[in-house]
C-alpha positions as a printed NumPy array, in Angstrom:
array([[ 39.692, 125.972, 122.752],
       [ 42.957, 127.444, 124.041],
       [ 42.827, 125.142, 127.063],
       [ 42.257, 122.138, 124.804],
       [ 45.168, 123.071, 122.528],
       [ 47.418, 123.613, 125.533],
       [ 46.404, 120.218, 126.892],
       [ 47.097, 118.528, 123.528],
       [ 50.485, 120.225, 123.208],
       [ 51.412, 119.259, 126.739],
       [ 50.387, 115.674, 126.075],
       [ 52.348, 115.592, 122.813],
       [ 55.456, 117.001, 124.478],
       [ 55.192, 114.47 , 127.279],
       [ 54.77 , 111.63 , 124.814],
       [ 57.774, 112.836, 122.832],
       [ 59.802, 113.09 , 126.007],
       [ 58.875, 109.567, 127.021],
       [ 59.404, 108.145, 123.542],
       [ 62.643, 110.001, 122.828],
       [ 65.176, 107.685, 124.511],
       [ 63.513, 104.587, 123.049],
       [ 63.561, 105.98 , 119.517],
       [ 67.05 , 107.518, 119.478],
       [ 69.991, 105.138, 118.999],
       [ 72.766, 105.237, 121.559],
       [ 76.081, 105.947, 119.812],
       [ 79.16 , 104.098, 121.016],
       [ 82.632, 105.347, 120.054],
       [ 85.083, 102.632, 119.002],
       [ 88.666, 103.142, 117.9  ],
       [ 90.005, 100.145, 115.971],
       [ 93.761,  99.712, 115.583],
       [ 96.437,  97.89 , 113.619],
       [100.01 ,  98.931, 112.972],
       [100.107,  97.786, 109.341],
       [ 98.639,  99.804, 106.442],
       [ 95.418,  98.736, 104.667],
       [ 97.257,  97.168, 101.707],
       [ 97.493,  94.013, 103.827],
       [ 94.486,  91.693, 104.025],
       [ 94.183,  91.571, 107.812],
       [ 93.717,  95.362, 107.823],
       [ 91.716,  95.585, 104.602],
       [ 88.979,  93.341, 105.954],
       [ 88.558,  95.397, 109.093],
       [ 87.226,  98.145, 106.834],
       [ 85.544,  95.955, 104.234],
       [ 84.076,  93.186, 106.399],
       [ 84.362,  93.547, 110.16 ],
       [ 82.952,  97.069, 110.498],
       [ 80.062,  96.62 , 108.005],
       [ 79.095,  93.32 , 109.65 ],
       [ 78.996,  94.887, 113.103],
       [ 76.955,  97.819, 111.785],
       [ 74.485,  95.498, 110.046],
       [ 74.107,  93.321, 113.146],
       [ 73.182,  96.388, 115.21 ],
       [ 70.453,  97.651, 112.887],
       [ 67.256,  98.009, 114.88 ],
       [ 69.015,  97.243, 118.178],
       [ 69.03 , 100.808, 119.454],
       [ 72.827, 101.056, 119.197],
       [ 75.124, 102.492, 116.54 ],
       [ 78.918, 102.679, 116.361],
       [ 81.007, 105.737, 115.622],
       [ 84.195, 104.17 , 114.251],
       [ 87.688, 105.664, 114.257],
       [ 90.065, 103.576, 112.144],
       [ 93.703, 103.898, 113.207],
       [ 95.979, 101.927, 110.891],
       [ 99.524, 102.123, 109.565],
       [101.13 , 103.401, 112.767],
       [ 98.755, 106.331, 113.298],
       [ 98.004, 105.145, 116.84 ],
       [100.279, 102.154, 117.417],
       [103.162, 100.649, 115.524],
       [103.44 ,  97.024, 114.502],
       [103.518,  95.013, 117.712],
       [102.164,  97.912, 119.78 ],
       [ 98.491,  97.131, 119.228],
       [ 97.974,  95.059, 122.372],
       [ 99.432,  97.779, 124.568],
       [ 97.152, 100.353, 122.938],
       [ 94.137,  98.151, 123.68 ],
       [ 95.286,  97.393, 127.223],
       [ 95.796, 101.114, 127.896],
       [ 92.352, 101.975, 126.511],
       [ 93.684, 104.005, 123.58 ],
       [ 91.726, 101.655, 121.312],
       [ 88.728,  99.499, 122.119],
       [ 89.216,  96.921, 119.347],
       [ 92.054,  95.863, 117.087],
       [ 93.772,  93.141, 115.155],
       [ 96.72 ,  92.107, 117.277],
       [ 99.585,  90.407, 115.394],
       [100.636,  87.787, 117.914],
       [103.664,  86.845, 115.825],
       [105.411,  89.936, 117.197],
       [104.599,  88.985, 120.801],
       [106.34 ,  85.652, 121.389],
       [107.074,  86.56 , 125.006],
       [103.722,  88.119, 125.941],
       [101.573,  85.562, 124.105],
       [103.609,  82.369, 123.71 ],
       [100.624,  80.016, 123.36 ],
       [ 99.329,  81.97 , 120.368],
       [102.704,  81.384, 118.693],
       [102.491,  77.598, 118.653],
       [102.527,  77.459, 114.851],
       [105.678,  79.554, 114.576],
       [107.345,  77.04 , 116.872],
       [106.305,  74.093, 114.687],
       [107.706,  75.079, 111.26 ],
       [107.265,  72.981, 108.117],
       [103.645,  72.385, 109.081],
       [100.493,  72.579, 106.922],
       [100.625,  74.948, 103.966],
       [ 96.836,  75.501, 103.948],
       [ 95.87 ,  78.547, 106.087],
       [ 92.36 ,  77.217, 106.681],
       [ 93.751,  74.047, 108.289],
       [ 95.85 ,  76.21 , 110.608],
       [ 92.97 ,  78.537, 111.498],
       [ 90.589,  75.686, 112.212],
       [ 93.178,  73.999, 114.42 ],
       [ 93.674,  77.225, 116.374],
       [ 89.936,  77.591, 116.941],
       [ 89.939,  74.032, 118.337],
       [ 92.597,  75.148, 120.81 ],
       [ 90.541,  78.178, 121.846],
       [ 87.481,  75.96 , 122.297],
       [ 89.185,  73.245, 124.331],
       [ 92.094,  74.802, 126.265],
       [ 91.087,  77.619, 128.652],
       [ 94.647,  78.916, 128.834],
       [ 94.399,  80.144, 125.248],
       [ 91.723,  82.724, 126.061],
       [ 93.022,  83.351, 129.58 ],
       [ 96.38 ,  84.508, 128.232],
       [ 94.649,  87.485, 126.602],
       [ 92.91 ,  88.358, 129.881],
       [ 96.313,  89.005, 131.453],
       [ 96.447,  92.16 , 129.326],
       [ 92.828,  93.202, 129.99 ],
       [ 91.991,  91.892, 126.536],
       [ 89.444,  89.423, 125.2  ],
       [ 89.639,  87.306, 122.042],
       [ 86.607,  87.982, 119.851],
       [ 87.501,  85.435, 117.169],
       [ 88.625,  86.349, 113.695],
       [ 91.888,  84.506, 114.073],
       [ 93.797,  84.734, 110.809],
       [ 96.62 ,  82.704, 109.322],
       [ 99.216,  83.847, 106.834],
       [ 99.716,  81.826, 103.696],
       [102.585,  79.399, 103.232],
       [105.875,  81.063, 104.195],
       [108.732,  81.035, 101.702],
       [112.145,  82.592, 101.237],
       [112.9  ,  85.679,  99.11 ],
       [116.528,  86.644,  98.581],
       [118.804,  88.761,  96.404],
       [120.83 ,  85.615,  95.581],
       [119.697,  82.191,  94.331],
       [119.011,  79.448,  96.886],
       [118.88 ,  75.816,  95.832],
       [119.768,  74.237,  99.177],
       [120.349,  75.293, 102.763],
       [124.079,  75.287, 102.006],
       [123.578,  78.448,  99.92 ],
       [122.463,  80.369, 103.021],
       [125.809,  80.287, 104.815],
       [126.905,  83.741, 105.945],
       [123.847,  85.571, 104.631],
       [121.705,  87.783, 106.828],
       [118.028,  86.817, 106.544],
       [115.181,  88.689, 108.234],
       [112.131,  86.994, 109.693],
       [109.211,  87.989, 111.927],
       [109.396,  87.207, 115.642],
       [109.924,  83.521, 116.406],
       [110.393,  82.658, 112.714],
       [114.026,  83.725, 113.187],
       [114.422,  80.281, 114.809],
       [113.789,  78.649, 111.433],
       [117.276,  79.715, 110.37 ],
       [119.187,  78.075, 113.207],
       [121.523,  75.381, 111.995],
       [121.429,  76.57 , 108.364],
       [124.496,  78.823, 108.445],
       [122.396,  81.941, 107.883],
       [122.275,  84.822, 110.342],
       [118.712,  85.457, 111.464],
       [117.551,  89.053, 111.967],
       [114.211,  90.119, 113.46 ],
       [112.121,  92.284, 111.13 ],
       [108.668,  93.04 , 109.776],
       [106.96 ,  93.939, 106.524],
       [107.058,  97.688, 107.069],
       [110.872,  97.763, 106.761],
       [111.789,  94.732, 104.617],
       [111.991,  96.554, 101.279],
       [114.29 ,  99.354, 102.413],
       [116.448,  97.072, 104.54 ],
       [117.13 ,  94.698, 101.647],
       [117.683,  97.616,  99.283],
       [120.233,  99.184, 101.62 ],
       [122.037,  95.927, 102.39 ],
       [120.947,  95.484, 106.006],
       [120.106,  91.924, 105.072],
       [120.066,  89.718, 101.963],
       [116.616,  88.204, 102.124],
       [113.476,  87.581, 104.122],
       [111.185,  84.808, 105.242],
       [107.786,  86.02 , 104.054],
       [104.5  ,  84.921, 102.483],
       [103.316,  85.619,  98.962],
       [100.181,  87.689,  99.594],
       [102.202,  90.237, 101.579],
       [105.347,  90.084,  99.46 ],
       [103.505,  91.116,  96.286],
       [101.86 ,  94.328,  97.577],
       [105.131,  95.198,  99.327],
       [106.938,  94.753,  95.943],
       [109.687,  92.707,  97.564],
       [110.525,  91.041,  94.252],
       [112.138,  94.323,  93.196],
       [114.868,  93.926,  95.817],
       [114.742,  90.156,  96.45 ],
       [113.997,  88.58 ,  93.053],
       [114.81 ,  84.967,  93.957],
       [111.9  ,  83.018,  95.442],
       [112.475,  79.668,  97.14 ],
       [109.394,  77.667,  98.046],
       [110.494,  76.116, 101.323],
       [107.011,  75.11 , 102.549],
       [107.621,  76.49 , 106.02 ],
       [103.835,  76.322, 106.31 ],
       [100.945,  78.691, 106.903],
       [101.071,  80.438, 110.267],
       [ 98.538,  81.7  , 112.782],
       [ 99.453,  85.348, 113.176],
       [ 96.762,  87.14 , 115.175],
       [ 93.107,  87.818, 115.759],
       [ 90.461,  90.403, 116.565],
       [ 90.778,  91.565, 120.166],
       [ 88.86 ,  93.969, 122.42 ],
       [ 89.685,  95.671, 125.688],
       [ 88.133,  93.308, 128.22 ],
       [ 86.943,  95.895, 130.77 ],
       [ 85.333,  97.961, 128.022],
       [ 83.821,  94.897, 126.319],
       [ 82.292,  93.609, 129.548],
       [ 80.582,  96.982, 130.014],
       [ 78.924,  96.863, 126.588],
       [ 75.274,  95.798, 126.154],
       [ 74.711,  92.258, 124.927],
       [ 73.688,  93.296, 121.37 ],
       [ 76.989,  95.148, 120.933],
       [ 79.025,  92.219, 122.275],
       [ 77.187,  89.822, 119.951],
       [ 77.67 ,  92.143, 116.967],
       [ 81.424,  92.398, 117.583],
       [ 81.751,  88.622, 117.767],
       [ 79.669,  88.253, 114.584],
       [ 81.978,  90.75 , 112.903],
       [ 84.994,  88.654, 113.882],
       [ 83.474,  85.498, 112.383],
       [ 82.667,  87.29 , 109.106],
       [ 86.132,  88.865, 109.075],
       [ 87.809,  85.461, 109.269],
       [ 85.719,  83.993, 106.458],
       [ 86.198,  86.982, 104.139],
       [ 89.901,  87.047, 104.862],
       [ 90.46 ,  83.381, 104.027],
       [ 88.299,  83.593, 100.887],
       [ 90.258,  86.52 ,  99.436],
       [ 93.566,  85.074, 100.58 ],
       [ 92.876,  81.87 ,  98.635],
       [ 92.164,  83.919,  95.513],
       [ 95.276,  86.025,  95.928],
       [ 97.961,  83.39 ,  96.484],
       [ 98.339,  82.262,  92.862],
       [ 98.268,  85.833,  91.579],
       [100.825,  86.909,  94.154],
       [103.153,  84.065,  93.225],
       [102.924,  85.085,  89.577],
       [104.012,  88.6  ,  90.557],
       [106.925,  87.715,  92.821],
       [108.22 ,  84.798,  90.722],
       [107.267,  85.492,  87.093],
       [109.522,  82.851,  85.535],
       [111.469,  79.677,  86.287],
       [114.714,  81.596,  86.641],
       [113.369,  83.303,  89.757],
       [111.466,  80.386,  91.304],
       [112.906,  77.311,  92.954],
       [110.988,  74.74 ,  94.964],
       [113.02 ,  72.819,  97.515],
       [113.063,  69.095,  96.882],
       [111.229,  67.093,  99.593],
       [114.485,  65.635, 100.853],
       [116.023,  69.115, 101.129],
       [112.968,  70.36 , 103.03 ],
       [113.293,  67.39 , 105.394],
       [117.007,  68.099, 105.755],
       [116.27 ,  71.715, 106.715],
       [113.631,  70.648, 109.258],
       [115.992,  68.092, 110.764],
       [118.812,  70.652, 110.977],
       [116.802,  72.859, 113.293],
       [117.176,  72.529, 117.045],
       [114.172,  71.4  , 119.083],
       [112.352,  74.683, 118.548],
       [109.012,  73.377, 119.809],
       [110.455,  71.645, 122.862],
       [112.412,  74.71 , 123.951],
       [109.355,  76.922, 123.49 ],
       [107.04 ,  74.526, 125.354],
       [109.428,  74.077, 128.272],
       [109.82 ,  77.821, 128.737],
       [106.073,  78.483, 128.586],
       [105.285,  75.494, 130.85 ],
       [107.76 ,  76.925, 133.335],
       [105.809,  80.183, 133.307],
       [102.659,  78.296, 134.279],
       [101.15 ,  78.104, 130.793],
       [ 99.804,  74.878, 129.228],
       [102.229,  74.953, 126.294],
       [102.848,  71.216, 126.052],
       [ 99.089,  70.638, 126.033],
       [ 98.717,  73.264, 123.302],
       [101.574,  71.758, 121.273],
       [100.174,  68.238, 121.402],
       [ 96.64 ,  69.413, 120.625],
       [ 97.799,  71.521, 117.678],
       [ 99.891,  68.766, 116.115],
       [ 97.021,  66.338, 116.653],
       [ 94.519,  68.698, 115.005],
       [ 96.577,  69.33 , 111.866],
       [ 97.446,  65.653, 111.55 ],
       [ 93.751,  64.799, 111.752],
       [ 93.232,  67.223, 108.858],
       [ 95.777,  65.277, 106.798],
       [ 98.514,  67.91 , 106.897],
       [102.027,  67.149, 105.721],
       [104.421,  67.698, 108.624],
       [108.099,  67.997, 107.87 ],
       [108.945,  66.937, 111.414],
       [107.073,  65.595, 114.431],
       [107.555,  68.384, 116.942],
       [105.939,  66.392, 119.755],
       [108.918,  64.002, 119.814],
       [111.867,  64.876, 122.03 ]])
């Protein structure tokens, strides 16, 4: 009897030993980064959409993720996300390409073609066409040991918020206006003084007189309460802008099992869809917050918008020539982007492919 029990116990232990690795999930640690706080949609949907989608996709796969969420400057400041991913401090993140015009010029094609389509979905779909058809788009990430997972997001139609009324570009003369990255170029030829800035400092800098207004978009302006310091809203129709995407460290990603890679890409697709759906719902509400009455809202007349676009130097041509000179297919990207948004019926204030 004792021998039989010992034999059964030994067999059970052996079976458990053999079955153990197959039954226990392997846990993978992932730190996910963005320099902005979660009040902004591109961060909010990392928590609400991207992470849950990845977790759901991995159910039953034998893999689980232990997430560390590092937002609002806890690991990297705004514009420092790509470096954190390249250095391996974070495995995944949303990288705001708008703050990297020199490192990632191709991803900034929309910021170099202002007065383009006001619909963010048109912009996002055009950018995905570029990623699908022009290898240089994805290759430019690889330079920084990074890989584009998808989840490219576009910011809603940019406008102007100031502490003084603006009815035409003539009203801008002598005023300091902040804008993100390459959007500073949208002020050339207007008489305004462009200043580089970002959402984390806009409120205090306007309040303290560092500058008199900002180029911004409604769904970020409202949660940042910019109307408190810049109560005059001018709808310029600068256009929606591609501003970033979900990125992973390439070396780390390549080492991950196929189910994990597929889950991360599925998370990026779901992230993009959830982002654009909530953004569409938020735009009208945000406009009502930042411009509650006619006194504080002015829409540029079409001829004034065209005048502003015409006053700008050849922003796109200068950008394309510089990036072409660095061995990047910028002219190809420019022509493909303009072609894609035109095919979608977008209203372009200026044909940036013409020299």
